[in-house]
C-alpha positions as CSV (number, residue, x, y, z in Angstrom):
1,M,-183.6,84.4,-60.3
2,T,-181.1,86.9,-61.8
3,H,-180.6,90.5,-61.1
4,S,-178.9,93.2,-63.1
5,V,-177.1,96.3,-61.6
6,S,-175.8,99.4,-63.2
7,P,-173.0,101.7,-62.0
8,I,-173.9,104.9,-60.2
9,G,-170.5,106.3,-61.1
10,F,-166.9,105.7,-61.9
11,V,-163.7,106.3,-59.9
12,R,-160.9,108.5,-61.4
13,S,-158.0,107.1,-59.4
14,C,-154.3,107.7,-58.8
15,F,-153.8,104.0,-59.6
16,K,-153.6,103.4,-63.4
17,E,-152.8,99.7,-63.3
18,K,-153.5,96.9,-60.8
19,F,-149.9,96.2,-59.7
20,A,-148.9,98.1,-56.5
21,I,-152.4,99.0,-55.5
22,P,-152.7,98.4,-51.7
23,R,-154.5,95.1,-51.0
24,Q,-156.8,96.9,-48.5
25,P,-158.2,100.4,-48.2
26,Q,-156.8,102.9,-45.7
27,L,-153.2,101.4,-46.0
28,A,-152.2,104.3,-48.2
29,P,-153.8,107.5,-46.9
30,A,-152.2,109.5,-49.7
31,A,-154.0,107.4,-52.4
32,R,-156.6,109.8,-53.7
33,G,-159.3,109.8,-56.4
34,V,-162.7,111.2,-57.4
35,L,-165.9,109.4,-57.7
36,E,-167.8,110.9,-60.7
37,L,-171.5,110.2,-60.4
38,V,-173.6,109.5,-63.5
39,A,-177.3,110.4,-64.2
40,P,-179.7,110.5,-62.5
41,F,-177.4,110.6,-59.4
42,D,-175.3,113.6,-60.5
43,Q,-177.8,116.3,-59.6
44,G,-176.9,116.8,-55.9
45,D,-180.0,115.3,-54.3
46,A,-178.5,111.8,-54.0
47,V,-175.5,113.0,-51.9
48,Q,-177.4,115.5,-49.7
49,G,-176.3,114.9,-46.1
50,L,-173.0,113.2,-47.0
51,E,-171.1,116.3,-45.8
52,Q,-171.8,115.0,-42.3
53,V,-169.9,111.8,-42.9
54,S,-166.1,111.3,-42.7
55,H,-166.0,107.9,-44.4
56,V,-168.1,105.9,-46.8
57,W,-168.5,102.3,-47.9
58,L,-168.1,101.8,-51.6
59,L,-169.5,98.7,-53.3
60,F,-167.8,98.2,-56.7
61,L,-167.0,95.8,-59.5
62,F,-163.6,94.3,-60.0
63,H,-164.0,95.2,-63.6
64,Q,-160.6,93.8,-64.7
65,A,-161.0,90.5,-62.9
66,L,-164.5,89.4,-63.9
67,E,-164.8,85.7,-64.7
68,D,-167.4,83.5,-66.3
69,K,-166.6,80.4,-64.2
70,P,-166.9,81.0,-60.4
71,R,-163.9,80.0,-58.3
72,L,-164.5,78.0,-55.1
73,K,-161.0,78.4,-53.8
74,V,-158.4,81.1,-54.2
75,R,-154.8,81.7,-53.0
76,P,-154.7,84.9,-51.0
77,P,-151.5,86.9,-51.1
78,R,-151.6,87.3,-47.3
79,L,-150.9,83.5,-46.9
80,G,-148.0,83.6,-49.3
81,G,-149.8,82.9,-52.5
82,N,-149.5,79.1,-52.3
83,T,-152.2,78.3,-49.7
84,S,-155.7,77.7,-51.0
85,M,-158.7,79.0,-49.0
86,G,-162.5,79.1,-49.7
87,V,-163.3,82.2,-51.7
88,F,-165.7,83.4,-49.1
89,A,-163.0,83.3,-46.4
90,T,-160.9,85.9,-48.4
91,R,-161.2,89.3,-50.0
92,A,-159.7,88.0,-53.3
93,T,-160.6,89.9,-56.4
94,H,-161.8,86.7,-58.1
95,R,-165.4,86.7,-56.7
96,P,-168.6,85.0,-57.9
97,N,-170.2,88.3,-58.9
98,G,-167.1,90.4,-59.1
99,I,-168.2,92.6,-56.2
100,G,-165.8,94.4,-53.9
101,Q,-166.2,96.7,-50.9
102,S,-163.9,99.4,-49.5
103,V,-164.3,101.9,-46.7
104,V,-162.6,105.2,-47.7
105,R,-162.3,108.7,-46.4
106,L,-164.7,111.2,-47.9
107,D,-162.7,114.5,-48.2
108,K,-165.1,116.7,-50.1
109,V,-168.7,116.5,-51.4
110,E,-169.8,118.1,-54.6
111,A,-173.0,117.7,-56.5
112,A,-171.7,115.1,-59.0
113,R,-168.3,114.4,-57.5
114,L,-167.0,112.8,-54.3
115,H,-163.3,113.4,-53.4
116,L,-161.8,110.4,-51.7
117,S,-158.6,109.3,-50.1
118,G,-157.2,106.1,-48.6
119,I,-158.5,104.3,-51.7
120,D,-157.5,100.9,-53.1
121,L,-159.4,101.3,-56.4
122,L,-158.2,101.1,-60.0
123,D,-158.9,104.0,-62.3
124,G,-162.2,103.5,-64.0
125,T,-163.7,101.2,-61.3
126,P,-167.5,101.1,-61.6
127,I,-169.2,102.0,-58.3
128,L,-172.5,100.2,-57.6
129,D,-173.5,101.9,-54.3
130,I,-172.4,104.3,-51.6
131,K,-173.2,103.8,-47.9
132,P,-172.2,106.0,-45.0
133,Y,-169.8,104.5,-42.5
134,V,-171.5,104.3,-39.1
135,P,-168.8,104.0,-36.3
136,Y,-170.9,102.5,-33.6
137,A,-172.2,99.8,-35.9
138,D,-169.4,99.2,-38.3
139,S,-166.5,99.1,-35.8
140,V,-166.6,95.7,-33.9
141,L,-164.2,95.9,-31.0
142,D,-163.9,92.2,-30.3
143,A,-163.8,91.1,-34.0
144,R,-161.0,88.7,-35.1
145,N,-159.5,87.4,-38.2
146,D,-156.8,84.8,-37.6
147,M,-155.5,84.9,-41.1
148,A,-155.0,88.7,-41.1
149,S,-154.7,89.9,-37.5
150,G,-152.7,93.0,-38.3
151,A,-151.6,95.3,-41.1
152,P,-148.8,93.9,-43.3
153,V,-145.2,94.4,-42.1
154,L,-143.7,97.4,-43.9
155,I,-140.3,97.4,-45.6
156,E,-138.0,100.4,-45.9
157,V,-138.2,102.6,-48.9
158,Q,-135.0,104.4,-50.1
159,W,-134.8,106.9,-53.0
160,S,-132.1,107.6,-55.5
161,D,-131.3,111.3,-55.4
162,S,-132.6,111.9,-58.9
163,A,-135.8,109.9,-58.4
164,L,-136.7,112.0,-55.2
165,V,-136.1,115.2,-57.1
166,Q,-138.3,114.0,-59.9
167,A,-141.0,112.9,-57.5
168,H,-141.1,116.3,-55.8
169,E,-141.3,118.0,-59.1
170,H,-144.2,115.9,-60.3
171,A,-146.0,116.2,-56.9
172,T,-145.9,120.0,-57.3
173,R,-147.2,119.7,-60.9
174,L,-150.0,117.3,-59.9
175,A,-150.8,119.1,-56.6
176,E,-150.9,115.6,-55.1
177,P,-148.9,113.9,-52.3
178,L,-147.0,111.8,-54.8
179,V,-143.9,111.1,-52.6
180,A,-146.0,109.8,-49.7
181,L,-148.2,107.8,-52.1
182,I,-145.2,106.0,-53.6
183,E,-143.7,105.3,-50.2
184,Q,-146.9,104.1,-48.7
185,C,-147.7,101.7,-51.6
186,L,-144.2,100.3,-52.1
187,A,-143.5,99.8,-48.3
188,Q,-146.2,97.2,-48.4
189,D,-144.2,95.2,-51.0
190,P,-146.6,94.7,-53.9
191,R,-144.7,91.7,-55.4
192,P,-146.5,88.4,-55.4
193,A,-145.5,86.7,-52.1
194,Y,-143.9,83.7,-53.8
195,Q,-141.5,85.8,-55.9
196,K,-137.8,85.9,-54.9
197,P,-136.3,88.0,-57.7
198,A,-132.7,88.8,-58.3
199,P,-131.6,92.1,-56.7
200,E,-131.1,93.8,-60.1
201,R,-134.6,93.1,-61.3
202,E,-136.6,96.2,-61.8
203,Y,-140.4,96.6,-61.1
204,G,-142.6,99.4,-62.3
205,A,-146.1,100.9,-61.8
206,K,-148.1,103.9,-62.8
207,F,-149.2,106.5,-60.3
208,W,-151.3,109.3,-61.7
209,D,-149.4,110.1,-65.0
210,V,-145.9,109.1,-63.9
211,D,-144.0,105.8,-64.3
212,V,-142.2,104.7,-61.1
213,R,-139.3,102.2,-61.3
214,W,-137.7,100.4,-58.3
215,H,-135.8,97.3,-57.3
216,Y,-135.0,95.3,-54.2
217,P,-131.3,95.5,-53.5
218,K,-131.5,93.4,-50.4
219,P,-134.3,91.8,-48.3
220,G,-136.5,94.3,-46.5
221,L,-135.4,97.2,-48.7
222,I,-136.8,98.9,-51.7
223,C,-134.9,101.5,-53.7
224,V,-136.9,103.9,-56.0
225,L,-134.8,104.4,-59.1
226,Q,-136.8,106.6,-61.4
227,V,-140.0,108.7,-61.5
228,I,-140.8,109.9,-65.1
229,M,-143.8,111.5,-66.7
230,L,-145.6,109.2,-69.2
231,M,-146.0,110.5,-72.7
232,P,-149.6,110.9,-73.8
233,A,-150.8,108.1,-76.1
């Protein structure tokens, strides 16, 4: 038996590419976006009552990681990227049906738009369903996960003087917490766990409409080098 599903909306996110997106929701509270609902769910009736909810579960498609051949085993970043585990023991993006789930903060409810924060969703992500977070049922006090018992260890983020000035200017222009967003995402070290690059190697990612460049001058330290506005295509 097969089933087909259709998106109920799409996320407009601060993350314009996959690299540097937090690997779990809530790790970057400054990560914000808007879920734009599509017909017939964009008339207001479908979200009536959500103003009483602080967080929601989003079921979505990993639309840039869909695969025709299912993977039985994957190599999760949390285990260093070299250890294989069964796909159902992980939250890897390479899933049998390409479905992901995230619990995110619901900041504002409009008829056809939900304003979100703490997201880990790529721009354009198709949303399949929304469910309210229910604290007494969804928070399990004695739950355990021996592979991921705590949040990732953060590394220090330093700024070049010019990059910090640029970041504050763009934050004002965007009316978004850009400095905090960059720090929260980079402190989690988005590099593949198995990479040991030379200190001079630069990395880059897009946040909103700015291009951020950084490098790792020594272990446990990131230096943000440049924050520049991307030219329209």
